[in-house]
Legacy VTK file of the C-alpha trace (Angstrom):
# vtk DataFile Version 3.0
C-alpha trace
ASCII
DATASET POLYDATA
POINTS 206 float
-36.631 -57.990 25.598
-34.224 -57.708 29.228
-31.105 -56.468 28.749
-28.413 -58.523 30.726
-24.808 -56.961 31.365
-23.531 -59.317 28.313
-26.214 -57.770 25.481
-25.161 -54.106 27.161
-21.431 -54.475 26.901
-21.651 -55.920 23.318
-23.828 -52.970 22.047
-21.161 -50.388 23.555
-18.540 -52.739 21.197
-20.556 -52.381 18.637
-21.253 -48.335 19.468
-17.355 -48.144 19.747
-16.477 -50.169 16.406
-19.074 -47.897 14.450
-17.555 -44.758 15.615
-14.339 -45.876 14.869
-15.149 -46.713 11.227
-16.429 -43.711 10.888
-13.651 -41.540 12.130
-11.243 -43.807 9.591
-13.569 -42.884 6.492
-14.016 -39.471 7.008
-10.058 -39.181 8.117
-9.376 -40.946 4.968
-12.177 -38.919 2.779
-10.312 -35.401 4.023
-7.249 -37.163 3.237
-8.179 -37.817 -0.487
-9.247 -34.382 -0.938
-7.198 -31.929 1.272
-4.159 -33.902 1.087
-4.110 -35.390 -2.983
-7.420 -33.863 -4.943
-7.116 -30.052 -3.914
-2.933 -29.975 -4.016
-3.271 -31.587 -7.897
-6.275 -29.669 -8.645
-4.572 -26.063 -7.907
-1.234 -27.259 -9.385
-2.611 -28.340 -12.430
-4.716 -24.535 -12.905
-1.799 -22.745 -11.704
0.711 -24.243 -14.541
-2.488 -23.838 -17.389
-2.918 -20.284 -16.270
0.348 -18.756 -15.026
3.469 -21.039 -15.521
5.869 -18.883 -15.060
4.819 -17.522 -11.971
4.133 -21.256 -10.509
7.298 -22.522 -11.573
9.271 -19.448 -9.393
8.945 -16.349 -11.977
12.376 -17.461 -13.410
14.172 -15.089 -16.035
16.397 -16.327 -18.587
18.932 -14.615 -20.456
19.880 -14.754 -24.243
21.138 -18.086 -24.315
18.132 -19.439 -22.663
19.629 -20.211 -19.245
18.303 -19.267 -15.663
19.428 -16.532 -14.213
17.702 -15.624 -11.556
14.009 -15.378 -10.346
12.259 -11.850 -11.068
10.704 -11.888 -7.203
14.093 -12.074 -5.474
16.672 -9.404 -5.644
20.691 -10.263 -6.056
23.825 -9.030 -4.923
25.206 -7.217 -7.862
29.071 -5.582 -7.743
30.026 -5.236 -11.266
30.294 -1.666 -12.196
29.009 -2.249 -15.224
25.392 -3.217 -14.092
23.297 -1.627 -12.061
22.672 -1.841 -8.099
20.403 -2.828 -6.103
19.312 -2.502 -2.386
21.108 -3.347 0.907
20.161 -7.165 2.394
20.933 -8.009 5.613
20.341 -11.856 4.721
22.763 -11.691 1.081
19.122 -12.048 -0.678
19.175 -15.618 0.861
15.444 -16.641 -0.321
15.284 -19.462 2.892
15.548 -17.096 5.431
13.364 -14.343 4.130
13.073 -11.197 7.114
15.872 -8.887 8.240
17.053 -7.427 11.197
14.816 -5.412 13.585
17.518 -2.521 14.362
16.250 0.616 15.883
17.498 3.560 14.156
19.635 4.379 17.391
21.195 0.797 16.950
24.969 0.682 16.585
25.146 -2.186 13.840
22.660 -0.277 11.718
24.437 2.949 12.016
27.289 1.285 11.354
26.214 -0.654 8.553
24.926 2.747 6.639
27.822 4.550 7.165
29.748 1.234 5.042
26.713 1.736 2.488
27.095 5.341 1.962
31.023 4.952 2.154
31.018 2.227 -0.514
28.374 4.228 -2.751
30.743 7.363 -2.802
33.862 5.006 -3.700
32.024 3.497 -6.892
30.157 6.726 -7.663
32.568 9.371 -6.987
31.128 11.667 -9.655
27.657 11.525 -7.690
26.764 13.821 -5.065
26.083 12.113 -1.585
22.927 14.036 -1.351
21.457 12.397 -4.514
21.988 8.906 -2.943
18.287 7.474 -3.125
17.372 6.087 0.920
16.272 2.887 -1.022
19.933 2.417 -1.921
20.939 2.443 1.876
18.470 0.391 3.190
16.993 -3.355 3.600
13.787 -4.147 2.550
11.402 -5.814 5.449
11.842 -9.217 3.419
15.841 -8.489 2.638
14.683 -9.546 -1.074
13.387 -6.869 -2.351
14.659 -7.206 -6.259
13.273 -3.785 -7.221
14.640 -0.377 -6.598
13.042 3.428 -7.245
13.386 5.456 -10.643
15.951 7.788 -9.006
18.154 4.799 -7.779
18.383 3.512 -11.113
19.242 6.926 -12.944
22.091 8.174 -10.266
23.916 5.067 -11.113
24.070 6.064 -14.576
27.080 7.994 -14.660
28.761 4.440 -13.310
27.486 2.430 -15.840
28.000 4.463 -18.831
31.998 5.176 -17.484
32.287 1.107 -17.365
30.265 -0.016 -20.348
30.762 3.206 -22.776
26.933 3.244 -23.434
26.025 6.746 -23.253
23.855 7.789 -20.482
21.474 8.911 -23.232
20.889 5.508 -24.080
20.876 3.833 -20.318
18.783 6.640 -19.181
15.666 5.233 -22.231
16.543 1.755 -21.172
15.958 2.655 -17.619
12.767 4.363 -18.680
11.279 0.968 -20.688
11.902 -0.894 -17.508
10.464 1.608 -14.964
7.014 -0.597 -13.764
3.834 1.708 -12.814
1.968 1.893 -10.110
-0.469 -1.452 -9.495
-3.513 -0.691 -11.377
-2.196 2.557 -11.593
-2.941 3.604 -7.678
-0.912 1.274 -5.459
2.839 1.159 -4.756
4.806 3.237 -5.809
7.117 3.370 -9.387
10.013 0.643 -9.598
12.644 -0.954 -11.224
13.009 -4.668 -11.370
16.934 -4.761 -10.791
17.800 -7.806 -12.534
15.127 -7.390 -15.128
17.691 -3.992 -16.050
20.676 -5.849 -16.301
19.184 -8.399 -18.342
17.889 -5.869 -20.835
21.946 -4.269 -20.999
23.584 -7.496 -21.149
21.396 -7.672 -24.461
22.884 -3.746 -25.555
26.214 -5.097 -25.019
25.852 -8.134 -27.127
25.250 -6.204 -29.553
LINES 1 207
206 0 1 2 3 4 5 6 7 8 9 10 11 12 13 14 15 16 17 18 19 20 21 22 23 24 25 26 27 28 29 30 31 32 33 34 35 36 37 38 39 40 41 42 43 44 45 46 47 48 49 50 51 52 53 54 55 56 57 58 59 60 61 62 63 64 65 66 67 68 69 70 71 72 73 74 75 76 77 78 79 80 81 82 83 84 85 86 87 88 89 90 91 92 93 94 95 96 97 98 99 100 101 102 103 104 105 106 107 108 109 110 111 112 113 114 115 116 117 118 119 120 121 122 123 124 125 126 127 128 129 130 131 132 133 134 135 136 137 138 139 140 141 142 143 144 145 146 147 148 149 150 151 152 153 154 155 156 157 158 159 160 161 162 163 164 165 166 167 168 169 170 171 172 173 174 175 176 177 178 179 180 181 182 183 184 185 186 187 188 189 190 191 192 193 194 195 196 197 198 199 200 201 202 203 204 205
């Protein structure tokens, strides 16, 4: 059969139509698989296998009220409670990060001096050389909910005086909430400040 300009044009139209239909079909398939099926499946599995983590690792007090996430630090200032690390973003989870200051940066030096001065005012009975470095430094995210066991221990005199609980009772409380290294190998021992303060609140309520 002899090909004419008219039949060639019709063939190109059919080829373009077939190609366009294929693109639309594969796009719809991926939209359904990646945009609907996969998110629903992963969300469903997370809710079944790890509901607490999937919903933000939210912690509740004795009354059942949500008080925060165990993954995000909070700015505790009440002398009756243990304080966490410095946060240059005031623990705002939507703005994770920190000022990338060099050690010689005047703003960093001033912030450190202010933090040390506040520490001395809040903890007059503790020698400055006992102040752990994590209490005057900002974490990379600015959201670290943990402090070192040493950072919790040096706050015991202040908390004991403010609450009336003995240093021995508070030491046991800190020890109970000291988490070990991951798999026994990775990271450092740490204390989740929010968990510790929730347990402290329960002790005070007794």
